Every structure is written in structure tokens, then in C-alpha cells.
C-alpha positions in Angstrom: 45.1 37.6 -175.0 44.3 35.9 -171.8 40.6 35.6 -170.8 39.6 38.2 -168.3 37.9 37.1 -165.1 34.4 38.1 -164.3 33.7 41.1 -162.1 32.9 40.3 -158.5 29.6 41.7 -157.1 30.0 45.4 -156.3 33.3 45.6 -158.2 33.5 48.4 -160.7 37.1 48.4 -161.8 39.8 45.8 -162.3 43.3 47.1 -162.4 45.2 44.3 -164.2 48.6 46.1 -164.4 49.8 49.6 -163.7 52.1 49.7 -166.8 52.2 47.4 -169.8 55.5 45.8 -170.9 56.1 48.8 -173.2 56.0 51.1 -170.2 52.7 52.8 -170.9 50.2 53.6 -168.2 46.4 54.1 -168.6 46.8 57.8 -169.4 49.4 57.4 -172.1 48.6 58.4 -175.7 49.3 54.9 -177.0 46.6 53.4 -174.7 43.0 53.5 -175.8 39.7 52.6 -174.4 38.0 49.7 -176.2 34.3 49.2 -175.6 32.3 46.0 -175.1 28.6 46.0 -175.6 25.8 43.6 -174.6 23.2 42.3 -177.0 21.0 45.4 -176.7 23.9 47.7 -177.3 25.0 45.9 -180.4 21.3 46.0 -181.6 21.3 49.7 -181.1 24.6 50.2 -183.0 23.3 48.2 -185.9 20.3 50.4 -186.3 22.0 53.7 -186.0 21.7 54.5 -182.3 24.5 55.0 -179.9 24.6 52.5 -177.1 26.4 52.7 -173.8 29.1 50.1 -173.5 28.9 47.6 -170.7 32.6 47.4 -170.1 35.5 49.6 -171.1 39.0 48.1 -171.4 42.1 50.2 -171.6 44.4 48.5 -174.1 48.0 49.4 -175.2 48.1 49.8 -179.0 51.6 48.5 -179.2 51.6 45.3 -177.2 47.8 44.8 -176.9 47.9 44.2 -173.2 44.8 45.1 -171.1 45.8 47.5 -168.3 42.4 48.1 -166.8 38.7 47.0 -167.2 35.9 49.0 -165.8 32.1 49.0 -165.8 31.9 52.3 -163.8 28.9 54.2 -165.2 30.7 57.6 -165.3 33.6 56.1 -167.4 31.2 54.3 -169.7 29.3 57.5 -170.4 32.5 59.1 -171.8 32.5 56.4 -174.5 28.8 56.9 -175.6 
């Protein structure tokens, strides 16, 4: 998988592609949200607490392509 670029200041969401090569969009059942945590989030997970992810990536389960990355607080709260 290619390395994702860093978020620009003030940028909340990066739409990398509208549809993956399989033809799935972000709302398709075969696309899931994968969470990335910072050090404090991982620390909380290890000790039984639920942390809020720092970034959520929408990834196709079939081709493993990242469709979108976001650090929007409202979206991250859904994955808590």
C-alpha cells in the first residue's frame, strides 16, 4: 500500500479516490473504516479503555485500496 501524505493544516478529510478498482464507494458494504491511534490511544486500549482514533481510513476489503482518510472529530467519535 502506498504511503499516505500528511494532512495539511486545517484539512480534515482526504478523498483519495471516489471508487476503488473493484467499483466500491465509501458507503459500500465491502468498505470498512480502519482506525489509527496515537500513543495515548494505544496505551488506553492496552489497559482496557476505549480510545478515540486519530485517523479513520475507509478501506476496500477486496482490493485493500484506501478510498478516504479523515480526522474529522464527528467521524472519529463513531469509531469510539
